[in-house]
C-alpha positions, 0 to 999 in steps of 0.5 A: 668682189661679187662683180669680180667673181661674175666677170671671172665666171663669164670669162671662164665660160667664154674660154670654155666655149672657145676651146670646145669649138676648137676641139669639135673642129679637131674631131671633125677634121680627124673624122673626115681624114679617117672616114671620108678623105680616101674617096672625097679627097683632102679638099673635098673635090674627090680623090682619083680613086673616089672619082672612079667610084663616083664620089661627089665633089663637095663644091659642085653645084649638085652637092652645094644645093643639098640640104644638111638633112639630105647630106645627113641621110646620105651619110647615115644610110649610104648612097650608090657605092658610098657605104652608110655610117649608121652605127659607125658614127653618131648623129652628132659626128655626122652633123659635125662632118657636114659642117666640116665639108661645108667649110671646104673651099 
């Protein structure tokens, strides 16, 4: 009985982590669409409007070599024509966006 309860608890924890990961990905996708996509494009390659404003292609060597900390700082404080999101997004939201843009290929 104890063994069965332990297995159920472990399976429940694993399922919760899987669902949590999926929810976090959905949140990052929604955030990207609402805050980034207009300039950076759905694929991260910069929209036509974004290109005119100097938005970076996330797959460019310049961006690819940036650390997550550098991207975090740019997102939080802004750079060039990109507005800062300090006070508009939490640090965790910014981190999830960075993970999301790193997944764009």
